[in-house]
N, C-alpha and C positions, 0 to 999 in steps of 0.2 A: 504493500500500500504506500509507504513513504516514497518508494522509487517511482511509482506512478504519479504521485503528487508532484515530485520534482520534475519529472518529465513534462507534466502539464504546465509547470511554470516556464520551462524552456519553450514549450510550444504556445504558451499563452493560456490565460483563463480569464473568466468574467466573474465578478461578484454580483449576485442577484438577491432580490428581495422577493419572498413569496408571501402573499396575503390571501387569507381565505379561512372558512370554517373547518376545512378538511386538509390541513397542511400535513398531519401525520400520514394520511392515506396517500398524499402526494409523494412523501419521502419513501413509503413502502413500495409504491409502483416503480419509482426510480431505481430502488435496489433490485426488484424483480427483473427489470429490463437492463441490469448492469450498467446503469448510468451513475457515475461517481460524483457524489456530493461530499465535500469536505469543509472543515472549519465552520460546521453548522452552529449557528447561535439563535436561540429563540428570544425574541423581544417580548412576546406574549403569546398566549395560546393560539392566536390567529395570525401570528406574523413571525417570520424567521429570515435569517440571512444565511447564504451558503455560496461556496465557490464551485464553479463547473467549467469544464472545457468548452470552447466555442463549438466543437463538433457535437458534443452532447447537448448543448443549449438548443440546438435546432430540433431536437427530439421532444422538447418540453411542451410544445404548443398543444399537441394532442392530450398529454397528461393533464395540463392545466384546464383544458376544456372539460375532462372527465371529472376532475376534483373541484371544478368551479373556483379555481385560484387564479389570482392575478399576478403575473411575473413582471418584474421590472429590473433592468440592468442598472446596478449602482455604479460600477466602475469596471474598466478593462485593464488587466494587468499582465505582466509577463514580458519576455523578451521581444516577441514580435510587435507588440503594441508599443514598447519603448522605442524600437527602431522606426516604426511607422511615425511616432510622434516627432522624431528628430529628422524625418525624411526631408522636410522642407528647410532644415537648417544645416545644409551640407558644409557650409563654411565653418560652422561651430564644430562639427564632427571632425573635419580635416584638421582644424586647429587643435582639437583635443588629442587626436592621434599624433599630431606633430610634437606636441608637449610630451606625451608619453614616450615617443621615440627619442626625443632629446634627452630626457631624464635617463633613459636606458643607456644611452651612449655616454653621458656624463658620469654614470655610476662606475665606469671602467677606469676613471682617472682619480688621482689624489688632488683634493682641493683644499685641504686644511692639514697642518702639522701641528700636533699638540705635544709639548714638552713637559715631562713630569719628573721631578726629583732634583732639578738643578737649583742649587743654593748659591754657589760661588761662581759658576760659569753662567754667563748671560745667555738668554734664549736666542738672541740673534747670532751669537757665536756658534752655538750648536747647529742652528739652521744653516749657517754658511758651510760648516763642515759636512753636513748631510748633502747639501747641494753639490759639493765637490765629488760626492759619491753617488750622484744621479737620483737622490731622493729630494724632490722639490715639487712645488705646486705645478700641476699639469702633467705629472708623470703618469704614464700608463701602468696601471697596477700589475698586469700580467708580466711586464718586462722587469719588475723589481725583484732583486735577489737579496732579500733582507739579511741573510746569513753573511754574504760577502760585504754588505755595507757595514754590519756590526764589526766584523773582523778588521775591515780597513780603518774604521774610526778608532777602535781600541789600540791598533798598532800605531796610529798616528798621534794619539793624545794620551799622555801619562796621567792626566787628571780625571780620567773616566775609568772606574774600576769594572763596571758592568753596564751593558746596554741591552735593551729588548725593544723590538718593533712589532706592533700589532696593526693590521689593516682592517679597520671596521667601516664599512660603508665607503665613503669617500674621505674618510679621516685616517691619518697616520698618527698613531699614539706611540711616541718615543719616550720610554722610560729609562733613566740613567741612575746610576749610583756613583757619586764622586769619590775620588780617591782622597783618603785623609792624609795630610802631610805627617810623616813620621820623623821623629827626631833621630839624629845619628845614634846608632846603637854601638856602644863600646863593649867589647867582650871583657869578662872578668879576668881573662889572662893578659889583657893589654895594660900597659903602664899608662897612668893618666894623672893629671892635676885636677883639682876643683878650683875653678876660677870664678870670679864675681861677674854676675850678669846685670848687676844694678849698682847704683851709687847709694851709699848709705853708712851708717855707723854700726859697727859690730856690737851686739849685746851678749851673744853667747856663741861659743864654738867648741865642738866636740869631734876631735879627729879620731875616728874608730880605726883608720888605717891611713898611714902617711904622716906628714909633718905639718902641724899647724904653724902658719907663717904670719898670722895676725892674731891680735888679742882684743878682748872687749874694750870698746872706747876707740878703736882704730877707725879712721875714715877710709873707705875703699871706693874705688870706681870700677866700671866695667872693664874686664881683662885682668885685673889684679889676681894673683895667685893667692887663694885662701888656704888651701891644704895642698902641700907638695906631694907628688907621687914618688917619694923616696923616704928612706929611713936610715939614720946613722946608728951603727952599732960599734961598741968599743972593740969588738974582736972581728966583726964582719965587715966593717967599713960602711960605705954607702951602697945600699941596694934599692933598686926601684920596685915600686909596688903599684897596685891599683887602689888609688885613694878612695876613701869612704869617710863621710862625716856629716854632721848636722851643724849648719851655720845659720844663726838668726841675726837679724839687723834691723835697725830702724831706717825706713825708706820714705822719701818725701815725694808726694805727687802734687803738682801745682798746675792751675789754669788761671789765665789772666785775659780780661776783656774790657774794652772801653765802649761807652754808650753815650750818645748825644742826648742832651735833655730836651731839645726841641727837634722833632723829626717831622719829615713830610712823607706821608704814606698814601698809598693808593687804596681807597675804600670803595668796595662794590656798592652801587646804588640800588641793586635789585633788578634793573632793567637788563634784558638780554635779547639776543638775536641769533637764530639758528640758520645755518646754510648747509646744504646737503650736496654730496657727490656720489655718484654710482661708479664703482670700479669693477669692470669685467675683465679679469685677469690683469693685463698691463694697460688696459684701455680705460681712461677716465672720462666721465661725463659730468660736467658742472651744471647743477640744476639752477644755480644762481651765481652770476659772474660779478655782480656789483659789490662794491666794497661795503663794509658795515657802516652804519649811520653814526656810530659813536666816535668821538675824538680820541678818547682814552678807553682801553678795554683790555681785559685778560682773555686769553685764547685757550679753549679746552677742546681737545680732539677726541672723538669717540669713534671706534671702528667696530662694525658688527657684520660678521659673515652670515649670509642667508643660508638656512638649512631647512630641509623638509622634515627629517627625523632627527633623533639625537646625534647620530653620527653620519648623516647624509648631507654633506655640505655642498653648496653650489659655488661655481666660480664667480660669484657676485658678492661684492662687499659694499655695504652702505656706510659712508664716512659722514659723520655729523661734526660740524665745527660750530662750537658755541662761543659767541662773543659776549662777555659780560662787561657792562659799562662800569667804569671806575672814575672817581674824581679824587683829586689830590686834597688832602686835609693835613693841617698842622696839628700835631699832638705834642703837648708839653708835659713832661714828667717832672715830679719833684725829686730831689735827691734821694729821699727815702724810697720812693717807688722805684727809681732806677736801680738802687742798691738792691732791693729785694728781687727784682727781675734778674739781675746779673748773678746774684748769689744762687738762686734757684737753678738757673741755666748751668752754671759752672759745677755745682754740686751734683747734678744729674750726669754731666759729662765725666766727672771724676769717678762717680759711682759705677759707671760702665767699665772703667779701666781696672778697678780694684776687685779682685776675685772674692775675697772674704772681708766683707764690710765690718764684721765683728772684731777684726784685728786693727781697726782704726783706734789710735790711742790719743790723738790730739788733732784739733782743727784750728786753723788760724785764718782770719779774714783781714786783709789789708785793703784799704781803699784810698783813692786820691780824689778830692773834690775840686773841680774847677768851675769857672762861671758858666761854661757851655757844656761840659761833659763831666762824667764820673767814671773812674776806672777802678775795677775791683779785682783782687787776687785771692783765690782760695787755695789754701795749702793743707793737705792731709798728711799726717805722720802715721805711718802704718808699720806694725811689727810683723815681719814675715820671713820665711826661709828664703835664702838666696844661694846662688852657686849652681854651676853646671860643670860637667866633666869634659875635660879636653885631653886628647891623647897626646902623649909625649913622643915627639919626633926626634929621633937620633940622627 
């Protein structure tokens, strides 16, 4: 039965209404004559709706007369009626077929490249490397050899540890894992010194292996040897070792900045104007060529690639340029306001440089006030471990 109903949809069917006092008898006669009625719905005891094929509909006249029922066509459905409906719209049908064909052809190309996992390497840099290996916008998907591309990129770039390429729709998803820079590893068998990597004042030194060359209170600068990679023995003389130890020092971090008390700033008025450009691959169409009406403005560019589905991009990009009107205003700060702004900014910058903020033992703020500006310097004194190992070269 379902197969026959589906076939009737392909061949077309009509929805009819049957009205009369003997609608049940009407249905029974139809069944006896193998006339298929489906999707029967009773509105009331004397009225019903049903679907029937056009061929069987022609047989209902005699049955309707016998049962004294009135039959009316409510709608014509199915493929033949749909085609007949658009028979006079040939241009529309041709245009629809042209769109479907174009989408099918475009689906064989890459129209968007998505980069995932890059933190230190710029997206444009990765795209340039991929383009050198024939993965670029407009590339035919069957011609891509992703394994070769991955191998070539990894051989060329030491900053990429792993790469994967997925082709979904017209989108190429490129996922990378960046190589983490590793410090030089000195083997335990190698002779080495511990040298200072920062300027500071030594507060504690414990040489577990090697000779301590500084004492608490000594001022050291980067490159100074803190623990020498040798030891003196009364009977053995000088022998070289792999130095180990813990060195603690007071280190100073400082930031300084000047701020004018009277400043001229561009303030947005809230008025804006948008201009659009359509880019089809490398061809651009400006929808508005006139200049913005504002004398002073900020410019914001937004690019949006058109797509049909989540990963089915088209070679069409809509570029929106937003011009936001600005006007110059003079802003005057008091010494107190300027000082607070600078201190907050400098403390945030210093906080980003210091790994363990709990090791800050002292904070000093110096400032210079002039008629037109104020200059602030923030100094943090931090207690931290210093020193790095350096191989002894003979």
